[in-house]
MIDOSE-1310 file (N, C-alpha, C; in nm, 2 decimals, decimal comma, always signed):
residues 218
mqng	+0,09/-0,11/+0,00/+0,00/+0,00/+0,00/+0,08/+0,12/-0,01; +0,09/+0,20/-0,11/+0,16/+0,32/-0,12/+0,08/+0,44/-0,04; +0,19/+0,52/+0,03/+0,13/+0,60/+0,12/+0,23/+0,72/+0,14; +0,19/+0,84/+0,19/+0,27/+0,93/+0,25/+0,40/+1,00/+0,12
svcd	+0,34/+1,02/+0,02/+0,44/+1,08/-0,08/+0,47/+1,22/-0,04; +0,59/+1,27/-0,05/+0,63/+1,40/-0,03/+0,74/+1,43/-0,13; +0,71/+1,55/-0,20/+0,82/+1,59/-0,32/+0,91/+1,68/-0,25; +1,03/+1,68/-0,28/+1,14/+1,76/-0,24/+1,12/+1,91/-0,32
rign	+1,21/+2,00/-0,27/+1,18/+2,15/-0,31/+1,21/+2,16/-0,45; +1,26/+2,08/-0,54/+1,28/+2,09/-0,67/+1,18/+2,02/-0,75; +1,10/+1,95/-0,67/+0,97/+1,89/-0,74/+0,98/+1,76/-0,77; +1,10/+1,68/-0,73/+1,13/+1,56/-0,79/+1,04/+1,47/-0,69
islv	+0,98/+1,37/-0,74/+0,91/+1,26/-0,64/+1,01/+1,15/-0,62; +1,09/+1,18/-0,53/+1,20/+1,09/-0,47/+1,20/+1,10/-0,33; +1,28/+1,01/-0,27/+1,30/+1,01/-0,12/+1,18/+0,97/-0,04; +1,05/+1,01/-0,06/+0,95/+1,00/+0,02/+0,83/+0,92/-0,02
qvdi	+0,83/+0,81/-0,02/+0,71/+0,73/-0,03/+0,72/+0,58/+0,06; +0,61/+0,56/+0,12/+0,62/+0,43/+0,21/+0,51/+0,34/+0,16; +0,56/+0,22/+0,19/+0,48/+0,10/+0,15/+0,44/+0,04/+0,29; +0,32/+0,07/+0,36/+0,30/+0,02/+0,49/+0,28/-0,13/+0,50
slgk	+0,20/-0,18/+0,40/+0,19/-0,34/+0,39/+0,30/-0,42/+0,39; +0,42/-0,35/+0,33/+0,54/-0,43/+0,30/+0,64/-0,39/+0,39; +0,61/-0,29/+0,49/+0,71/-0,24/+0,59/+0,84/-0,17/+0,54; +0,81/-0,10/+0,43/+0,94/-0,04/+0,38/+0,90/+0,10/+0,33
ltng	+1,03/+0,17/+0,31/+1,04/+0,30/+0,25/+1,08/+0,29/+0,10; +1,01/+0,35/+0,01/+1,03/+0,35/-0,13/+1,12/+0,47/-0,17; +1,22/+0,46/-0,23/+1,31/+0,57/-0,27/+1,35/+0,65/-0,14; +1,37/+0,59/-0,03/+1,42/+0,67/+0,07/+1,50/+0,59/+0,18
ppda	+1,52/+0,61/+0,30/+1,59/+0,54/+0,40/+1,54/+0,40/+0,40; +1,61/+0,29/+0,43/+1,59/+0,14/+0,39/+1,47/+0,10/+0,50; +1,43/-0,01/+0,49/+1,32/-0,07/+0,57/+1,32/-0,05/+0,70; +1,19/-0,02/+0,75/+1,17/+0,00/+0,90/+1,06/-0,08/+0,92
dmpg	+1,01/-0,07/+1,07/+0,91/-0,16/+1,11/+0,77/-0,08/+1,10; +0,69/-0,12/+1,00/+0,56/-0,03/+0,98/+0,59/+0,10/+0,98; +0,64/+0,15/+0,87/+0,67/+0,29/+0,85/+0,53/+0,37/+0,81; +0,51/+0,49/+0,86/+0,39/+0,55/+0,83/+0,41/+0,67/+0,73
fvip	+0,53/+0,74/+0,75/+0,57/+0,85/+0,68/+0,73/+0,87/+0,67; +0,79/+0,94/+0,59/+0,91/+0,98/+0,60/+0,92/+1,13/+0,54; +0,99/+1,22/+0,61/+0,98/+1,36/+0,58/+1,13/+1,43/+0,61; +1,19/+1,50/+0,50/+1,32/+1,54/+0,53/+1,32/+1,64/+0,63
vegk	+1,45/+1,67/+0,70/+1,47/+1,77/+0,80/+1,53/+1,88/+0,75; +1,47/+2,00/+0,78/+1,51/+2,12/+0,71/+1,67/+2,15/+0,73; +1,72/+2,18/+0,63/+1,87/+2,22/+0,65/+1,97/+2,10/+0,66; +1,92/+1,97/+0,65/+2,00/+1,87/+0,69/+1,97/+1,76/+0,58
pdef	+2,04/+1,74/+0,47/+2,01/+1,67/+0,35/+2,01/+1,52/+0,39; +2,09/+1,48/+0,48/+2,11/+1,35/+0,52/+2,02/+1,29/+0,64; +1,91/+1,39/+0,68/+1,84/+1,35/+0,81/+1,69/+1,35/+0,75; +1,63/+1,27/+0,83/+1,46/+1,25/+0,80/+1,40/+1,21/+0,94
vvgi	+1,28/+1,26/+0,95/+1,18/+1,20/+1,06/+1,10/+1,10/+1,00; +1,10/+0,99/+1,06/+1,01/+0,86/+0,99/+0,92/+0,83/+1,12; +0,79/+0,78/+1,08/+0,70/+0,71/+1,17/+0,72/+0,58/+1,18; +0,75/+0,52/+1,27/+0,77/+0,39/+1,30/+0,68/+0,32/+1,41
krrv	+0,58/+0,25/+1,37/+0,49/+0,21/+1,45/+0,41/+0,32/+1,53; +0,45/+0,34/+1,66/+0,39/+0,46/+1,72/+0,50/+0,57/+1,76; +0,61/+0,55/+1,72/+0,73/+0,66/+1,74/+0,75/+0,74/+1,62; +0,79/+0,86/+1,64/+0,85/+0,95/+1,54/+1,01/+0,96/+1,57
vlvr	+1,08/+0,91/+1,48/+1,23/+0,89/+1,50/+1,29/+0,98/+1,40; +1,42/+1,02/+1,45/+1,51/+1,09/+1,36/+1,61/+1,00/+1,32; +1,63/+0,98/+1,16/+1,73/+0,89/+1,12/+1,82/+0,97/+1,03; +1,94/+0,92/+1,01/+2,04/+0,98/+0,94/+2,06/+0,86/+0,82
wdge	+2,05/+0,91/+0,69/+2,07/+0,82/+0,58/+2,12/+0,92/+0,46; +2,25/+0,87/+0,40/+2,31/+0,95/+0,30/+2,27/+0,90/+0,18; +2,17/+0,84/+0,14/+2,11/+0,79/+0,02/+2,19/+0,72/-0,08; +2,32/+0,66/-0,02/+2,40/+0,59/-0,10/+2,40/+0,43/-0,08
dgta	+2,36/+0,39/+0,04/+2,37/+0,25/+0,07/+2,25/+0,21/+0,14; +2,23/+0,08/+0,17/+2,10/+0,03/+0,23/+2,10/+0,05/+0,39; +2,18/+0,13/+0,43/+2,17/+0,14/+0,59/+2,13/+0,28/+0,64; +2,07/+0,29/+0,75/+2,03/+0,42/+0,81/+2,06/+0,40/+0,95
eelk	+2,09/+0,52/+1,02/+2,11/+0,51/+1,16/+2,00/+0,59/+1,23; +1,94/+0,52/+1,33/+1,85/+0,59/+1,40/+1,90/+0,68/+1,52; +1,89/+0,80/+1,51/+1,95/+0,88/+1,61/+1,88/+0,91/+1,73; +1,75/+0,93/+1,74/+1,68/+0,95/+1,86/+1,53/+0,94/+1,82
tlse	+1,45/+0,92/+1,93/+1,31/+0,92/+1,93/+1,26/+1,04/+1,96; +1,18/+1,11/+1,87/+1,13/+1,26/+1,89/+1,02/+1,24/+2,00; +0,94/+1,15/+1,95/+0,80/+1,14/+2,03/+0,76/+1,00/+2,03; +0,68/+0,95/+2,14/+0,61/+0,83/+2,11/+0,47/+0,86/+2,15
ldkh	+0,37/+0,82/+2,07/+0,24/+0,85/+2,06/+0,14/+0,73/+2,10; +0,02/+0,77/+2,13/-0,08/+0,68/+2,17/-0,04/+0,58/+2,27; +0,04/+0,62/+2,38/+0,07/+0,52/+2,48/-0,04/+0,45/+2,55; -0,14/+0,50/+2,53/-0,27/+0,44/+2,59/-0,32/+0,32/+2,51
spdn	-0,27/+0,32/+2,39/-0,33/+0,23/+2,29/-0,20/+0,16/+2,21; -0,13/+0,07/+2,29/+0,00/+0,02/+2,23/-0,01/-0,05/+2,11; -0,15/-0,10/+2,06/-0,15/-0,16/+1,94/-0,17/-0,08/+1,81; -0,19/+0,06/+1,84/-0,20/+0,16/+1,72/-0,08/+0,18/+1,65
rind	-0,10/+0,24/+1,54/+0,03/+0,28/+1,47/+0,01/+0,42/+1,40; +0,12/+0,48/+1,36/+0,13/+0,60/+1,28/+0,07/+0,57/+1,15; -0,02/+0,65/+1,09/-0,08/+0,63/+0,95/-0,01/+0,72/+0,85; +0,00/+0,84/+0,88/+0,05/+0,95/+0,79/+0,10/+1,08/+0,86
akcd	+0,16/+1,16/+0,80/+0,19/+1,30/+0,86/+0,23/+1,40/+0,75; +0,23/+1,54/+0,78/+0,28/+1,63/+0,70/+0,32/+1,75/+0,79; +0,40/+1,84/+0,74/+0,44/+1,95/+0,81/+0,37/+2,08/+0,77; +0,34/+2,15/+0,85/+0,28/+2,30/+0,83/+0,38/+2,38/+0,77
prgr	+0,34/+2,51/+0,72/+0,44/+2,61/+0,68/+0,56/+2,65/+0,78; +0,52/+2,62/+0,91/+0,62/+2,66/+1,02/+0,72/+2,54/+1,04; +0,70/+2,43/+0,98/+0,79/+2,31/+1,01/+0,75/+2,22/+1,11; +0,61/+2,24/+1,17/+0,56/+2,16/+1,28/+0,50/+2,03/+1,21
lfvg	+0,52/+1,92/+1,27/+0,48/+1,79/+1,22/+0,33/+1,76/+1,28; +0,25/+1,75/+1,18/+0,10/+1,68/+1,23/+0,09/+1,55/+1,19; +0,07/+1,46/+1,30/+0,08/+1,30/+1,28/-0,05/+1,26/+1,30; -0,10/+1,18/+1,22/-0,22/+1,09/+1,24/-0,21/+0,95/+1,28
tmgh	-0,29/+0,89/+1,37/-0,26/+0,77/+1,42/-0,39/+0,69/+1,38; -0,39/+0,56/+1,38/-0,50/+0,48/+1,36/-0,51/+0,35/+1,45; -0,62/+0,29/+1,47/-0,65/+0,17/+1,55/-0,58/+0,04/+1,49; -0,57/-0,05/+1,57/-0,49/-0,17/+1,54/-0,56/-0,23/+1,41
eyep	-0,47/-0,27/+1,30/-0,52/-0,34/+1,18/-0,51/-0,48/+1,21; -0,62/-0,55/+1,24/-0,63/-0,69/+1,27/-0,63/-0,78/+1,14; -0,67/-0,73/+1,03/-0,66/-0,78/+0,90/-0,64/-0,67/+0,79; -0,59/-0,73/+0,68/-0,55/-0,61/+0,58/-0,67/-0,53/+0,57
gkfh	-0,67/-0,40/+0,58/-0,79/-0,31/+0,55/-0,88/-0,31/+0,64; -0,87/-0,39/+0,76/-0,97/-0,39/+0,88/-0,90/-0,35/+1,00; -0,95/-0,26/+1,08/-0,89/-0,20/+1,18/-1,00/-0,16/+1,30; -0,95/-0,15/+1,40/-1,04/-0,08/+1,51/-1,07/+0,05/+1,49
lkkg	-1,20/+0,08/+1,49/-1,26/+0,24/+1,47/-1,24/+0,33/+1,59; -1,23/+0,43/+1,57/-1,23/+0,55/+1,67/-1,14/+0,52/+1,77; -1,00/+0,50/+1,72/-0,89/+0,48/+1,81/-0,79/+0,58/+1,79; -0,79/+0,66/+1,67/-0,67/+0,73/+1,63/-0,69/+0,87/+1,71
slyr	-0,59/+0,93/+1,67/-0,57/+1,07/+1,71/-0,48/+1,15/+1,62; -0,49/+1,29/+1,64/-0,41/+1,39/+1,57/-0,32/+1,46/+1,64; -0,18/+1,45/+1,62/-0,09/+1,54/+1,71/-0,02/+1,60/+1,64; +0,05/+1,71/+1,73/+0,13/+1,82/+1,67/+0,28/+1,78/+1,75
vegd	+0,38/+1,77/+1,64/+0,51/+1,74/+1,71/+0,60/+1,85/+1,67; +0,65/+1,94/+1,75/+0,75/+2,04/+1,72/+0,90/+2,01/+1,74; +0,99/+2,09/+1,68/+1,11/+2,07/+1,66/+1,19/+2,04/+1,77; +1,14/+2,07/+1,90/+1,21/+2,04/+2,04/+1,16/+1,90/+2,08
grtt	+1,07/+1,82/+2,02/+1,00/+1,72/+2,06/+0,88/+1,74/+2,14; +0,85/+1,86/+2,16/+0,71/+1,89/+2,23/+0,59/+1,84/+2,15; +0,50/+1,75/+2,20/+0,39/+1,69/+2,14/+0,26/+1,73/+2,21; +0,17/+1,77/+2,12/+0,04/+1,79/+2,17/-0,07/+1,72/+2,10
rlvd	-0,17/+1,64/+2,19/-0,26/+1,57/+2,12/-0,39/+1,66/+2,09; -0,41/+1,68/+1,96/-0,50/+1,78/+1,92/-0,65/+1,74/+1,91; -0,67/+1,61/+1,84/-0,81/+1,56/+1,82/-0,80/+1,42/+1,83; -0,92/+1,37/+1,88/-0,94/+1,23/+1,91/-1,02/+1,17/+1,79
nvik	-0,99/+1,06/+1,72/-1,08/+1,00/+1,62/-1,09/+1,08/+1,49; -1,21/+1,12/+1,45/-1,22/+1,18/+1,32/-1,26/+1,34/+1,33; -1,21/+1,39/+1,24/-1,24/+1,54/+1,23/-1,31/+1,58/+1,09; -1,40/+1,65/+1,09/-1,46/+1,69/+0,98/-1,43/+1,86/+0,94
vdpn	-1,37/+1,89/+0,81/-1,34/+2,01/+0,78/-1,42/+2,08/+0,68; -1,47/+2,20/+0,69/-1,53/+2,26/+0,59/-1,47/+2,39/+0,57; -1,37/+2,40/+0,48/-1,28/+2,54/+0,46/-1,37/+2,63/+0,37; -1,36/+2,74/+0,43/-1,47/+2,86/+0,37/-1,58/+2,80/+0,34
agkl	-1,64/+2,82/+0,21/-1,78/+2,77/+0,18/-1,78/+2,62/+0,18; -1,68/+2,55/+0,17/-1,69/+2,40/+0,17/-1,74/+2,37/+0,01; -1,71/+2,45/-0,08/-1,77/+2,41/-0,22/-1,69/+2,31/-0,30; -1,73/+2,22/-0,34/-1,65/+2,11/-0,43/-1,64/+2,18/-0,57
lqkv	-1,51/+2,21/-0,61/-1,49/+2,27/-0,72/-1,46/+2,16/-0,85; -1,41/+2,05/-0,81/-1,36/+1,95/-0,91/-1,35/+1,81/-0,84; -1,37/+1,70/-0,90/-1,37/+1,57/-0,87/-1,30/+1,49/-0,97; -1,17/+1,42/-0,93/-1,09/+1,36/-1,03/-1,09/+1,21/-1,00
ptpa	-1,15/+1,13/-1,09/-1,15/+1,00/-1,08/-1,02/+0,93/-1,10; -0,98/+0,83/-1,02/-0,87/+0,75/-1,04/-0,91/+0,59/-1,06; -0,82/+0,54/-1,13/-0,86/+0,38/-1,15/-0,83/+0,30/-1,03; -0,84/+0,34/-0,93/-0,82/+0,27/-0,80/-0,93/+0,30/-0,71
lqtt	-1,00/+0,22/-0,63/-1,10/+0,25/-0,53/-1,03/+0,31/-0,40; -0,91/+0,26/-0,37/-0,87/+0,29/-0,24/-0,73/+0,40/-0,24; -0,79/+0,52/-0,27/-0,67/+0,62/-0,27/-0,63/+0,66/-0,14; -0,51/+0,69/-0,10/-0,44/+0,69/+0,03/-0,38/+0,82/+0,06
satf	-0,31/+0,89/-0,04/-0,24/+1,03/+0,00/-0,21/+1,09/-0,14; -0,17/+1,22/-0,12/-0,17/+1,30/-0,24/-0,07/+1,42/-0,21; +0,01/+1,45/-0,32/+0,11/+1,57/-0,30/+0,15/+1,64/-0,43; +0,16/+1,76/-0,44/+0,20/+1,82/-0,56/+0,34/+1,81/-0,59
ggpn	+0,40/+1,79/-0,71/+0,53/+1,78/-0,74/+0,55/+1,82/-0,91; +0,67/+1,80/-0,94/+0,71/+1,83/-1,08/+0,78/+1,95/-1,07; +0,85/+2,01/-1,18/+0,93/+2,12/-1,20/+0,84/+2,25/-1,14; +0,71/+2,25/-1,18/+0,62/+2,38/-1,16/+0,53/+2,33/-1,04
fdil	+0,53/+2,22/-0,99/+0,45/+2,18/-0,88/+0,30/+2,18/-0,94; +0,29/+2,14/-1,04/+0,15/+2,14/-1,10/+0,11/+1,99/-1,15; +0,17/+1,90/-1,10/+0,14/+1,74/-1,13/+0,10/+1,71/-0,99; -0,01/+1,65/-0,97/-0,06/+1,57/-0,83/-0,04/+1,44/-0,85
yvts	+0,07/+1,39/-0,74/+0,08/+1,25/-0,73/-0,01/+1,19/-0,63; -0,08/+1,10/-0,68/-0,20/+1,03/-0,58/-0,14/+0,88/-0,56; -0,13/+0,84/-0,44/-0,11/+0,70/-0,41/-0,21/+0,63/-0,37; -0,22/+0,49/-0,37/-0,34/+0,41/-0,37/-0,29/+0,28/-0,30
acmn	-0,40/+0,21/-0,26/-0,38/+0,06/-0,21/-0,46/-0,04/-0,28; -0,42/-0,16/-0,26/-0,49/-0,27/-0,32/-0,52/-0,38/-0,24; -0,59/-0,35/-0,12/-0,62/-0,43/-0,02/-0,76/-0,51/-0,05; -0,75/-0,63/-0,02/-0,89/-0,71/-0,07/-0,96/-0,71/+0,06
rgve	-1,07/-0,63/+0,05/-1,16/-0,62/+0,17/-1,31/-0,68/+0,12; -1,29/-0,80/+0,05/-1,39/-0,87/+0,01/-1,40/-0,86/-0,14; -1,35/-0,78/-0,20/-1,33/-0,76/-0,34/-1,20/-0,74/-0,38; -1,14/-0,83/-0,47/-1,00/-0,83/-0,51/-0,98/-0,69/-0,58
qlpp	-0,87/-0,62/-0,55/-0,84/-0,49/-0,61/-0,74/-0,52/-0,72; -0,76/-0,52/-0,83/-0,67/-0,55/-0,94/-0,59/-0,44/-0,99; -0,46/-0,45/-1,07/-0,38/-0,35/-1,12/-0,49/-0,28/-1,20; -0,45/-0,13/-1,21/-0,36/-0,05/-1,15/-0,37/-0,01/-1,01
agst	-0,47/-0,10/-0,94/-0,48/-0,04/-0,78/-0,35/-0,08/-0,72; -0,31/+0,01/-0,62/-0,17/-0,01/-0,56/-0,07/+0,07/-0,62; -0,09/+0,15/-0,74/+0,01/+0,23/-0,80/+0,00/+0,38/-0,75; +0,09/+0,44/-0,80/+0,11/+0,60/-0,78/+0,07/+0,65/-0,91
fevt	-0,03/+0,75/-0,92/-0,09/+0,82/-1,05/-0,02/+0,97/-1,03; -0,02/+1,00/-1,17/+0,00/+1,15/-1,18/-0,11/+1,22/-1,25; -0,15/+1,32/-1,20/-0,27/+1,39/-1,23/-0,22/+1,53/-1,30; -0,25/+1,56/-1,41/-0,20/+1,68/-1,48/-0,33/+1,75/-1,52
glgv	-0,30/+1,87/-1,57/-0,41/+1,96/-1,64/-0,51/+2,00/-1,54; -0,47/+2,01/-1,40/-0,57/+2,07/-1,30/-0,58/+2,23/-1,31; -0,48/+2,28/-1,37/-0,49/+2,44/-1,37/-0,46/+2,49/-1,24; -0,39/+2,43/-1,16/-0,36/+2,49/-1,03/-0,21/+2,43/-1,00
rghp	-0,15/+2,51/-0,90/-0,02/+2,47/-0,87/+0,00/+2,44/-0,70; +0,06/+2,35/-0,67/+0,09/+2,33/-0,52/+0,21/+2,40/-0,47; +0,24/+2,39/-0,34/+0,36/+2,45/-0,29/+0,46/+2,34/-0,26; +0,59/+2,38/-0,25/+0,67/+2,28/-0,20/+0,63/+2,23/-0,05
nvsf	+0,67/+2,09/-0,05/+0,65/+2,05/+0,08/+0,75/+2,08/+0,19; +0,70/+2,10/+0,30/+0,78/+2,18/+0,40/+0,86/+2,07/+0,48; +0,97/+2,08/+0,50/+1,07/+2,00/+0,58/+1,04/+2,01/+0,73; +1,08/+1,92/+0,82/+1,06/+1,93/+0,96/+1,16/+2,01/+1,02
alkd	+1,13/+2,12/+1,10/+1,20/+2,21/+1,17/+1,26/+2,17/+1,30; +1,37/+2,11/+1,28/+1,44/+2,03/+1,42/+1,51/+2,13/+1,49; +1,51/+2,13/+1,61/+1,59/+2,23/+1,69/+1,70/+2,15/+1,73; +1,83/+2,21/+1,71/+1,96/+2,14/+1,73/+1,99/+2,11/+1,87
nmpc	+1,93/+2,19/+1,96/+1,96/+2,18/+2,11/+1,87/+2,06/+2,18; +1,80/+1,98/+2,09/+1,72/+1,88/+2,14/+1,81/+1,78/+2,19; +1,81/+1,72/+2,31/+1,89/+1,61/+2,36/+1,87/+1,49/+2,27; +1,99/+1,42/+2,25/+1,99/+1,30/+2,16/+1,98/+1,18/+2,24
gcsl	+1,91/+1,09/+2,19/+1,90/+0,97/+2,26/+2,02/+0,86/+2,21; +1,99/+0,74/+2,24/+2,08/+0,63/+2,18/+2,09/+0,61/+2,04; +2,19/+0,58/+1,98/+2,19/+0,56/+1,84/+2,19/+0,40/+1,80; +2,09/+0,37/+1,73/+2,06/+0,24/+1,70/+2,05/+0,22/+1,57
nl	+2,07/+0,10/+1,50/+2,05/+0,07/+1,36/+1,91/+0,04/+1,33; +1,84/+0,08/+1,22/+1,70/+0,04/+1,19/+1,71/-0,11/+1,14
């Protein structure tokens, strides 16, 4: 299941795509246990924040080989629900990380409902639990301007990329939830011709004075 794509500041779709079902990071730091997201750290091209099960960790990876070093745990989420996992995350324009969690997935595509939360993780590791369960957002008038169909039922995430940030990359899953999801389900799609541009993805603003934990290999 492809998820959590993030494009770098020159619009390349590289470094940042996770496959939760296979437990690996695509075009990024090597395999980790149940990765939910990977996001570059601002000003440090060889460092990334990664969601691993319920932990937000800082890793160092030079992009050249198959090893990454776990530098520290920035935050551990949902301590009250140890079977939960991180699902996805994005940074806001200030470089703060907003992380969503979800309930235990006891079968592919089947998970305990109303167990997840939304957190804000800041550069010094300070973590705030914002919302429990599901939120419903109605920005401005809440008017639907356009609907873009994809050849996959289970879309998972989206991000703008390309040289001009006018290509929308959409990830999808291919989980069998009673109906087999055939190719191209599970693929990443490019959506063009939308007539709008996105913004460069924001890297995580890590504060250098944050105390470092033990260094471990992923």
